[in-house]
C-alpha positions as CSV (number, residue, x, y, z in Angstrom):
1,M,123.9,94.4,158.2
2,T,124.7,96.3,161.3
3,S,122.7,95.5,164.4
4,Q,122.0,97.6,167.6
5,S,123.5,96.5,170.9
6,H,120.3,97.3,172.8
7,G,116.8,96.4,171.9
8,M,114.0,98.4,170.2
9,I,112.5,101.3,172.1
10,L,109.1,100.9,170.4
11,A,107.5,97.8,168.8
12,S,106.4,97.9,165.1
13,T,103.5,95.8,163.8
14,I,102.6,94.9,160.2
15,G,99.4,93.0,159.3
16,R,98.1,91.6,156.0
17,L,95.0,89.7,154.9
18,T,95.8,86.1,153.9
19,S,92.5,84.5,153.0
20,S,94.2,82.0,150.7
21,I,96.5,80.6,153.4
22,L,95.2,77.8,155.5
23,P,95.6,78.1,159.3
24,G,97.7,75.0,159.5
25,M,100.3,76.6,157.2
26,R,100.4,79.7,159.3
27,V,100.9,77.7,162.5
28,G,103.7,75.7,160.9
29,C,105.5,78.8,159.9
30,L,105.6,80.1,163.4
31,K,108.5,77.8,164.4
32,S,110.8,79.1,161.7
33,V,110.6,82.8,162.6
34,P,113.6,84.1,164.5
35,F,113.3,85.1,168.1
36,Q,113.7,88.8,167.2
37,L,110.1,88.8,165.9
38,S,107.0,88.0,167.8
39,S,105.1,85.0,166.6
40,L,102.7,85.4,163.6
41,S,99.3,86.2,165.0
42,T,96.1,84.6,163.8
43,E,93.7,86.4,166.2
44,V,91.4,87.4,163.3
45,E,90.6,84.6,160.9
46,G,92.1,85.4,157.4
47,S,94.8,87.8,158.6
48,M,98.4,87.7,159.7
49,T,100.3,90.1,161.8
50,V,104.0,90.3,162.8
51,S,105.7,92.7,165.2
52,T,109.1,93.4,166.7
53,T,110.0,92.7,170.3
54,M,112.2,94.4,172.9
55,K,114.9,91.8,172.0
56,T,115.0,92.8,168.3
57,R,118.5,93.9,167.3
58,D,118.0,94.3,163.5
59,P,115.7,97.2,162.6
60,Y,115.4,96.0,159.0
61,I,113.9,92.6,160.1
62,I,110.4,94.2,160.1
63,V,110.7,94.9,156.4
64,K,111.7,91.3,155.8
65,A,108.8,90.2,157.9
66,R,106.5,92.3,155.7
67,D,107.9,90.5,152.6
68,L,107.4,87.2,154.3
69,I,103.7,87.9,154.9
70,K,103.4,89.1,151.3
71,L,104.8,85.8,150.0
72,L,102.7,83.7,152.2
73,S,99.6,85.5,151.0
74,R,100.7,84.7,147.4
75,S,100.6,80.9,148.2
76,V,104.4,80.6,148.4
77,P,105.2,77.5,150.5
78,A,106.3,78.4,154.1
79,P,109.8,76.7,154.0
80,Q,110.5,78.7,150.8
81,A,109.0,82.0,152.1
82,V,111.1,82.0,155.3
83,K,114.3,82.2,153.2
84,I,113.3,85.9,152.5
85,L,114.6,86.7,156.0
86,N,118.2,86.2,154.8
87,D,120.1,89.3,153.8
88,E,121.0,88.0,150.4
89,M,117.4,87.1,149.4
90,Q,115.0,89.6,147.9
91,C,111.5,89.3,146.6
92,D,109.4,90.8,143.8
93,I,105.6,90.5,143.2
94,I,104.8,91.1,139.5
95,K,101.1,92.0,138.8
96,I,100.2,90.6,135.4
97,G,96.4,90.8,135.6
98,S,96.0,94.3,134.3
99,M,98.4,93.9,131.3
100,V,95.9,92.1,129.1
101,R,92.2,92.8,128.9
102,N,91.0,89.7,127.1
103,K,90.8,86.8,129.6
104,D,91.4,84.0,127.1
105,R,94.4,85.7,125.8
106,F,95.7,86.3,129.3
107,V,95.4,82.6,130.2
108,K,97.1,81.6,127.0
109,R,100.1,83.8,127.5
110,R,100.4,82.9,131.2
111,Q,100.6,79.2,130.1
112,Y,103.5,80.2,127.8
113,L,105.3,81.3,130.9
114,V,104.7,78.1,132.7
115,G,105.3,75.7,129.7
116,P,104.4,72.0,129.4
117,N,104.9,70.3,132.8
118,S,106.4,73.5,134.1
119,S,109.5,73.0,132.0
120,T,109.8,76.7,130.9
121,L,109.5,77.8,134.5
122,K,112.2,75.4,135.7
123,A,114.5,76.5,133.0
124,L,114.0,80.2,134.0
125,E,114.6,79.3,137.6
126,I,118.0,77.6,136.8
127,L,119.2,80.4,134.5
128,T,118.1,83.4,136.7
129,G,118.8,81.7,140.0
130,C,115.4,82.8,141.4
131,Y,112.4,81.0,142.7
132,I,109.3,81.8,140.5
133,L,105.7,81.0,141.3
134,V,102.9,81.8,138.9
135,Q,99.6,82.1,140.9
136,G,96.5,83.8,139.6
137,N,97.1,87.4,138.5
138,T,100.5,87.7,140.1
139,V,104.0,86.2,139.7
140,A,106.1,85.9,142.9
141,A,109.9,85.7,142.5
142,M,112.6,85.3,145.1
143,G,116.4,85.8,144.5
144,S,119.1,88.4,144.0
145,F,118.5,91.8,142.5
146,K,120.0,90.9,139.2
147,G,117.9,87.7,138.9
148,L,114.7,89.6,139.8
149,K,115.4,92.2,137.2
150,Q,115.7,89.5,134.5
151,V,112.5,87.7,135.8
152,R,110.5,90.9,135.6
153,R,111.6,91.6,132.1
154,I,110.8,88.1,130.9
155,V,107.4,88.1,132.5
156,E,106.4,91.5,131.1
157,D,107.6,90.6,127.6
158,C,105.6,87.3,127.7
159,I,102.4,88.8,128.9
160,Q,102.6,91.8,126.6
161,N,103.4,89.5,123.7
162,K,106.7,91.2,122.9
163,M,109.0,88.1,123.1
164,H,108.4,84.4,123.9
165,P,110.1,83.1,127.1
166,L,111.9,80.5,125.0
167,H,113.8,83.3,123.1
168,H,114.8,84.7,126.5
169,I,116.1,81.3,127.6
170,K,118.3,81.0,124.5
171,I,119.7,84.5,125.1
172,L,120.4,83.7,128.8
173,M,122.2,80.5,127.8
174,L,124.4,82.3,125.4
175,K,125.2,85.0,127.9
176,R,126.2,82.3,130.4
177,E,128.6,80.8,127.9
178,L,130.0,84.2,126.9
179,A,130.6,85.0,130.6
180,K,133.0,82.0,130.9
181,N,135.4,83.6,128.4
182,P,137.5,86.3,130.1
183,A,138.6,87.8,126.8
184,L,135.0,88.9,126.1
185,A,134.4,90.5,129.5
186,S,134.9,94.0,128.3
187,E,133.3,93.6,124.8
188,N,129.7,94.1,123.6
189,W,127.8,90.9,123.3
190,D,125.1,92.1,120.9
191,R,126.9,90.6,117.9
192,F,126.8,87.2,119.5
193,L,123.1,87.3,120.6
194,P,120.3,86.3,118.2
195,Q,117.9,88.9,117.0
196,F,114.3,87.6,117.1
197,K,111.8,89.5,114.9
198,K,108.2,89.5,115.7
199,K,105.9,88.2,112.9
200,N,102.7,90.1,112.7
201,V,99.8,88.0,111.5
202,K,97.2,89.8,109.5
203,Q,93.9,89.9,111.3
204,K,90.5,90.3,109.8
205,K,89.3,93.9,109.9
206,V,86.1,94.3,111.9
207,K,83.4,95.9,109.8
208,T,82.2,98.9,111.6
209,K,78.6,100.0,111.0
210,E,78.0,103.7,110.3
211,K,76.2,105.4,113.1
212,K,72.9,106.9,112.0
213,P,72.0,110.3,113.4
214,Y,70.2,110.1,116.7
215,T,66.5,110.8,116.6
216,P,64.3,110.6,119.7
217,F,61.3,109.3,117.7
218,P,61.1,105.7,116.7
219,P,61.1,104.7,113.0
220,P,57.7,104.5,111.2
221,Q,56.1,101.1,111.4
222,P,56.0,99.2,108.1
223,P,52.5,98.5,106.7
224,S,51.2,95.1,107.3
225,K,49.8,92.7,104.7
226,I,46.2,93.6,105.5
227,D,47.1,97.3,105.1
228,Q,48.5,96.7,101.7
229,Q,45.4,94.7,100.7
230,L,43.2,97.6,101.9
231,E,45.2,100.1,99.8
232,S,45.0,98.0,96.6
233,G,41.3,97.1,97.2
234,E,42.1,93.4,97.2
235,Y,40.7,93.0,100.7
236,F,37.1,93.6,99.6
237,L,37.2,91.0,96.7
238,S,35.5,87.7,96.9
239,D,37.4,84.4,97.2
240,K,36.7,83.5,93.5
241,K,38.0,86.9,92.3
242,K,41.1,86.6,94.5
243,F,41.8,83.1,93.2
244,A,41.3,84.3,89.6
245,K,43.7,87.2,90.1
246,Q,46.3,85.0,91.6
247,W,46.0,82.6,88.7
248,E,46.4,85.4,86.2
249,E,49.6,86.7,87.9
250,K,50.9,83.2,88.0
251,Q,50.3,82.7,84.3
252,V,52.0,86.0,83.5
253,K,55.1,85.1,85.5
254,Q,55.2,81.7,83.9
255,A,55.0,83.2,80.4
256,E,57.9,85.6,81.2
257,K,59.9,82.7,82.5
258,V,59.3,80.6,79.4
259,A,60.3,83.5,77.1
260,E,63.5,84.0,79.0
261,N,64.4,80.3,78.9
262,K,63.7,80.3,75.1
263,K,66.1,83.2,74.6
264,K,68.8,81.4,76.5
265,R,68.4,78.3,74.3
266,E,68.4,80.2,71.1
267,A,71.5,82.2,72.1
268,A,73.6,79.1,71.9
269,F,72.8,78.8,68.1
270,V,73.5,82.4,67.2
271,P,76.9,82.6,65.3
272,P,79.4,85.1,66.6
273,E,79.9,88.3,64.6
274,E,83.2,88.5,62.8
275,S,85.3,91.6,63.1
276,K,85.0,93.3,59.6
277,T,87.6,96.0,60.1
278,H,90.3,93.5,60.8
279,N,89.6,91.4,57.7
280,Q,89.5,94.5,55.5
281,D,92.9,95.6,56.8
282,V,94.3,92.2,56.1
283,S,93.0,92.1,52.5
284,N,94.4,95.6,51.8
285,V,97.8,94.6,53.1
286,D,97.7,91.4,50.9
287,K,96.8,93.5,47.8
288,D,99.7,95.9,48.4
289,D,102.1,93.0,48.8
290,V,101.0,91.4,45.5
291,T,101.3,94.6,43.5
292,A,104.8,95.2,44.9
293,M,105.9,91.7,44.1
294,A,104.6,92.0,40.5
295,S,106.5,95.3,39.9
296,T,109.7,93.8,41.2
297,L,109.3,90.7,39.0
298,K,108.8,92.9,35.9
299,K,112.0,94.9,36.7
300,K,114.0,91.7,37.1
301,A,112.6,90.3,33.8
302,K,113.7,93.4,31.9
303,E,117.2,93.3,33.4
304,F,117.5,89.6,32.5
305,R,116.6,90.3,28.8
306,K,119.1,93.1,28.5
307,Q,121.8,90.9,30.0
308,K,121.0,88.1,27.6
309,S,121.1,90.4,24.5
310,I,124.6,91.6,25.5
311,D,125.9,88.1,25.8
312,K,124.9,87.2,22.2
313,I,126.8,90.0,20.5
314,D,129.9,88.7,18.5
315,A,133.0,90.8,18.9
316,Q,134.6,89.9,15.5
317,E,131.9,91.8,13.6
318,F,133.3,95.0,15.1
319,I,137.0,94.2,14.1
320,A,138.2,95.7,10.8
321,G,139.2,93.2,8.0
322,S,138.1,90.2,9.8
323,S,134.9,89.9,7.9
324,K,134.4,86.4,6.1
325,P,133.5,86.3,2.4
326,S,129.8,85.9,1.9
327,K,128.6,82.6,0.5
328,K,126.3,84.3,-2.0
329,K,128.1,85.2,-5.2
330,S,127.6,88.5,-6.9
331,K,125.8,88.6,-10.3
332,S,129.0,89.9,-12.1
333,S,131.0,87.0,-11.0
334,R,128.4,84.5,-12.1
335,K,128.4,86.1,-15.6
336,A,132.2,85.9,-15.9
337,T,132.3,82.3,-15.1
338,S,129.6,81.5,-17.6
């Protein structure tokens, strides 16, 4: 940073409300401010001002002083906030209060960023090299430009429920290991990094009531019990007649209930109806099968008889001269012998 050989011609002053900072912290911070700036003023309670002097050589120191007041108003400790005056140190104030409308959801996601016993916050500070402070509706970060860019992305993804800070921590750890390998310096690291997919949980759909057409007149008032008795004439009856009418209505309802219960008991003893069409089809199919079997059996019996008659035929009867002399003697031969 180049500095002027002579002092400033005009003094610049910046002020900021710091109601959350105690006066003791402001007074303790005065000793650490360099001589190029005037002491932090506490003339008005709850405000801080800083201005350049005639001995100021660095014109950019007023911008650094503005960041210093901004960090002090965000409850950053004074010894840590004074480090912003160094040239290598930058700061970023991330406003997270307007990212989520539901307060309970906002508190829950902010706790994800902090983690149990601030373990998640400490891991992010080590990996990004930045100082991070979560306070109210803002997140204050101090560090290099590269680290502040990573912190802002992690905070916005967490509050907007895009990615959990633990997933970012895993990715940063892998990038740190890959950076140690010089062979992968010019390659794309996307194939080494894990791809985390967001799981959408099905939520119950809110039932919306249909809006009725607007009418300037109120709805008609429903008739009261006395109005109903006046319409039916029951209002003018005596107590005995009213009691008798109620008793009759009660008997009628009781008789209907008894008849209904009797039907339910008798329904258990009613046999189920058989499907007639199905049985008839089955009987017809059985009859057709029997007739077909009988016809095939008859055919087989005829064929078997023919085959048997062929087997009994003697072949010698059909050969000439091979006929045997008959046992019965002719009448002429009997006479000759006699």
